C-alpha positions as CSV (number, residue, x, y, z in Angstrom):
1,M,-17.6,11.5,-49.1
2,L,-13.9,10.2,-48.7
3,L,-12.7,10.9,-45.0
4,G,-9.0,10.3,-44.3
5,Y,-7.3,9.3,-41.0
6,A,-3.6,9.7,-40.5
7,R,-1.5,8.8,-37.4
8,V,2.1,9.2,-36.3
9,S,3.3,7.4,-33.1
10,T,5.5,10.4,-31.8
11,A,5.8,14.2,-32.2
12,D,9.2,13.5,-34.0
13,Q,7.3,12.0,-36.8
14,H,5.6,14.1,-39.3
15,L,2.1,13.8,-40.8
16,A,2.9,15.4,-44.2
17,L,3.6,12.0,-46.1
18,Q,0.0,10.6,-45.0
19,R,-1.8,13.9,-45.5
20,D,-0.5,14.4,-49.0
21,A,-1.2,10.9,-50.0
22,L,-4.8,11.3,-48.6
23,T,-5.4,14.6,-50.2
24,A,-4.3,13.2,-53.5
25,A,-6.7,10.3,-53.1
26,G,-9.6,12.9,-53.0
27,C,-10.4,12.9,-49.0
28,E,-12.3,16.1,-48.3
29,K,-11.6,16.0,-44.5
30,I,-8.5,14.4,-42.9
31,F,-8.5,13.5,-39.1
32,T,-5.1,13.0,-37.5
33,D,-3.6,11.7,-34.1
34,T,0.0,11.8,-32.7
35,M,0.2,8.8,-30.5
36,T,0.9,5.2,-30.3
37,G,-1.4,2.8,-32.1
38,T,-1.7,0.8,-28.8
39,S,-3.4,3.7,-27.4
40,T,-7.0,3.2,-26.7
41,E,-7.9,6.9,-26.6
42,R,-7.4,8.5,-30.0
43,P,-9.3,11.6,-30.3
44,G,-8.7,12.0,-34.0
45,L,-10.1,8.5,-35.0
46,T,-13.0,9.0,-32.6
47,K,-13.9,12.3,-34.6
48,A,-13.4,10.6,-37.9
49,L,-15.7,7.6,-37.1
50,T,-18.3,10.1,-35.7
51,A,-18.1,12.2,-39.0
52,L,-18.7,9.1,-41.2
53,A,-22.1,8.4,-42.7
54,S,-23.6,5.6,-44.8
55,G,-22.0,5.8,-48.3
56,D,-18.7,7.3,-47.2
57,T,-15.3,5.8,-47.3
58,L,-12.7,6.0,-44.6
59,V,-9.2,6.2,-46.2
60,V,-5.8,5.6,-44.5
61,W,-2.5,5.6,-45.7
62,K,-1.5,2.1,-44.6
63,L,-3.4,-0.5,-42.2
64,D,-1.1,-0.2,-39.3
65,R,-2.2,3.6,-39.0
66,L,-5.9,2.5,-37.8
67,G,-5.8,-0.7,-35.9
68,R,-4.2,-1.4,-32.7
69,S,-3.8,-5.0,-33.5
70,L,-5.2,-7.4,-36.3
71,S,-8.4,-8.2,-34.5
72,H,-9.0,-4.6,-33.6
73,L,-8.4,-3.6,-37.3
74,V,-10.8,-6.4,-38.3
75,S,-13.6,-5.6,-35.9
76,L,-13.3,-1.7,-36.8
77,I,-13.6,-2.4,-40.3
78,A,-16.5,-4.8,-39.7
79,E,-18.2,-2.1,-37.6
80,L,-17.7,0.3,-40.5
81,G,-19.4,-2.1,-43.1
82,E,-22.4,-2.5,-40.8
83,Q,-22.9,1.2,-40.7
84,G,-22.7,1.2,-44.6
85,V,-19.2,2.7,-44.6
86,S,-16.4,1.6,-47.0
87,F,-12.8,1.2,-46.1
88,R,-9.8,1.9,-48.2
89,S,-6.0,1.6,-47.6
90,L,-3.8,3.4,-50.1
91,S,-0.8,1.3,-49.5
92,D,-2.2,-2.0,-49.0
93,P,-4.6,-3.9,-51.5
94,I,-7.6,-3.4,-49.3
95,D,-10.6,-1.6,-50.8
96,T,-14.0,-2.9,-49.2
97,T,-15.9,-1.2,-52.2
98,S,-14.9,-4.1,-54.3
99,A,-15.4,-7.9,-54.1
100,G,-11.6,-8.5,-53.9
101,G,-11.1,-6.1,-51.0
102,R,-14.1,-7.7,-49.0
103,L,-12.4,-11.1,-49.7
104,V,-9.1,-9.9,-48.2
105,M,-11.0,-8.5,-45.3
106,H,-12.8,-11.9,-44.8
107,I,-9.4,-13.6,-44.9
108,M,-7.9,-11.2,-42.4
109,G,-10.8,-11.8,-40.3
110,A,-10.4,-15.4,-40.2
111,L,-6.7,-15.0,-39.4
112,A,-7.4,-12.7,-36.5
113,E,-10.0,-15.2,-35.0
114,F,-7.3,-17.9,-35.5
115,E,-4.7,-15.8,-33.8
116,R,-7.3,-15.2,-30.9
117,S,-7.9,-19.0,-30.5
118,L,-4.1,-19.7,-30.5
119,I,-3.6,-17.2,-27.7
120,V,-6.4,-18.5,-25.7
121,E,-5.1,-22.1,-25.9
122,R,-1.5,-21.0,-25.2
123,T,-2.8,-19.2,-22.0
124,Q,-4.7,-22.0,-20.8
125,A,-1.9,-24.4,-21.3
126,G,0.4,-22.2,-19.5
127,L,-2.0,-22.1,-16.6
128,Q,-2.6,-25.5,-16.4
129,A,1.2,-26.3,-16.6
130,A,1.8,-23.8,-13.7
131,K,-1.0,-25.5,-11.6
132,R,0.7,-28.9,-12.2
133,R,3.9,-27.5,-11.0
134,G,2.2,-26.3,-7.8
135,Q,2.5,-22.7,-8.7
136,K,-0.1,-20.3,-7.0
137,L,-1.8,-18.4,-9.5
138,G,-3.6,-15.0,-9.3
139,R,-2.4,-11.9,-7.5
140,P,0.0,-12.1,-4.5
141,A,-1.8,-11.7,-1.2
142,K,-1.7,-8.1,0.2
143,L,-1.4,-9.3,3.8
144,T,1.1,-12.0,5.0
145,A,0.0,-14.7,7.4
146,A,1.5,-12.9,10.3
147,Q,-0.3,-9.7,9.5
148,V,-3.6,-11.7,9.4
149,I,-2.9,-13.1,13.0
150,H,-1.9,-9.5,14.1
151,A,-5.2,-8.3,12.5
152,K,-7.4,-10.9,14.2
153,A,-5.7,-10.0,17.7
154,L,-6.2,-6.2,17.1
155,M,-9.9,-6.9,16.2
156,A,-10.4,-9.3,19.2
157,A,-8.9,-6.6,21.3
158,G,-12.0,-4.3,20.1
159,E,-10.4,-2.3,17.3
160,N,-12.8,-1.8,14.4
161,G,-12.1,-3.3,10.9
162,R,-11.7,0.3,9.2
163,S,-8.8,1.2,11.4
164,V,-7.0,-2.1,11.3
165,A,-7.3,-2.0,7.6
166,R,-6.1,1.5,7.5
167,S,-3.0,0.6,9.7
168,F,-2.1,-2.2,7.3
169,G,-2.7,0.0,4.2
170,V,-5.5,-2.1,2.6
171,A,-9.1,-1.8,2.0
172,R,-11.5,-3.0,4.5
173,S,-12.7,-5.6,2.1
174,T,-9.2,-6.8,1.6
175,L,-8.8,-7.2,5.3
176,Y,-12.1,-9.2,5.5
177,A,-11.1,-11.4,2.7
178,A,-7.9,-12.2,4.2
179,L,-9.4,-13.0,7.5
180,N,-12.2,-15.2,6.0
181,A,-9.6,-17.0,4.0
182,A,-7.5,-17.7,7.0
183,D,-10.7,-19.0,8.8
184,G,-11.1,-21.4,5.9
185,S,-14.5,-19.7,4.8
186,T,-15.2,-17.7,1.8
């Protein structure tokens, strides 16, 4: 069975073009979403993936309608293949029912893996460069040094951790972490 998936990014856009192409391609059911491709929650796609069975083919109008990124697209199509489901894009030369389509997907997979490796390398290089410049990494402290001193004084005067944390607008665990860091312990 051919199942179609169509997506537009905004309510101003229309699904008609994609629906017509998917219907002309022979899709028996068409699932849709109206939301950005970067959204992780896409109910129409979830329904489409749930409806697919081994031997079925998921059809989209264009590749960018399915995946949030190249790596997401490649992993999604690989998962479909593991379930015995084929994939076809009407506007792109990809049809995993053919050897050529599978080759294109393998090449895309290699490119996605390469892209992920480059991102990791650039991130690591940036972090190391920031450390060399003496830049402090991580989240900014919730409590200033003066606030930590004040919190110590309040607790030494007998106030409990919960009320001191509440007075500074932080969680108790945040307060204790700041106190421990100020004492030099972990």
